[in-house]
Steps between C-alpha positions, in 0.01 A plus 500: 500500500164488324417176681568669833267786416224264389526289816508816712192646332309172535570501874409870525169448320410216735584714806287785372215257420508372860494856632206609285309184591564562869364855477187376320442236768555765769223713352261207535604416858667801664514333843758255365743778405807415706465129432479564128809719506709242687356212296580670171851581626555134588367389161726749322808385693418134436447561129817706458706241687373203300508691169854629555629155595337345194634756250836569664686304231354721227566838663807659347509832683414458868508872576247583228268222619525615861436861396183404312375297796580782744320758284190281480500440877531872569222576251269238649557624856440865406190403300366299794562777753340768283194290414440385857552850638253644247243231582540559874460875449183447294366260765560761774317765297199268462496432873522873575203574272289232670560653842 
């Protein structure tokens, strides 16, 4: 059971790292927003698939592992939406002040 939690948290940390990196890259190049979102989603799915296949023999509790992965995916999507929405709102305010 402890092994399952460790493998789940390692995967969750990597997913959150990809999400935070994507938001930082978005702030540098905001015109690439939708491409970054889809690219990071593809990278996350590829990583989770390969990682799960490689550690599937060591996972004792499949439901716990899936729950940890699901929680990290939900967190990363909510984090991405809130950060991008805040950045878009700030960008609109700057444009309104210039006009």
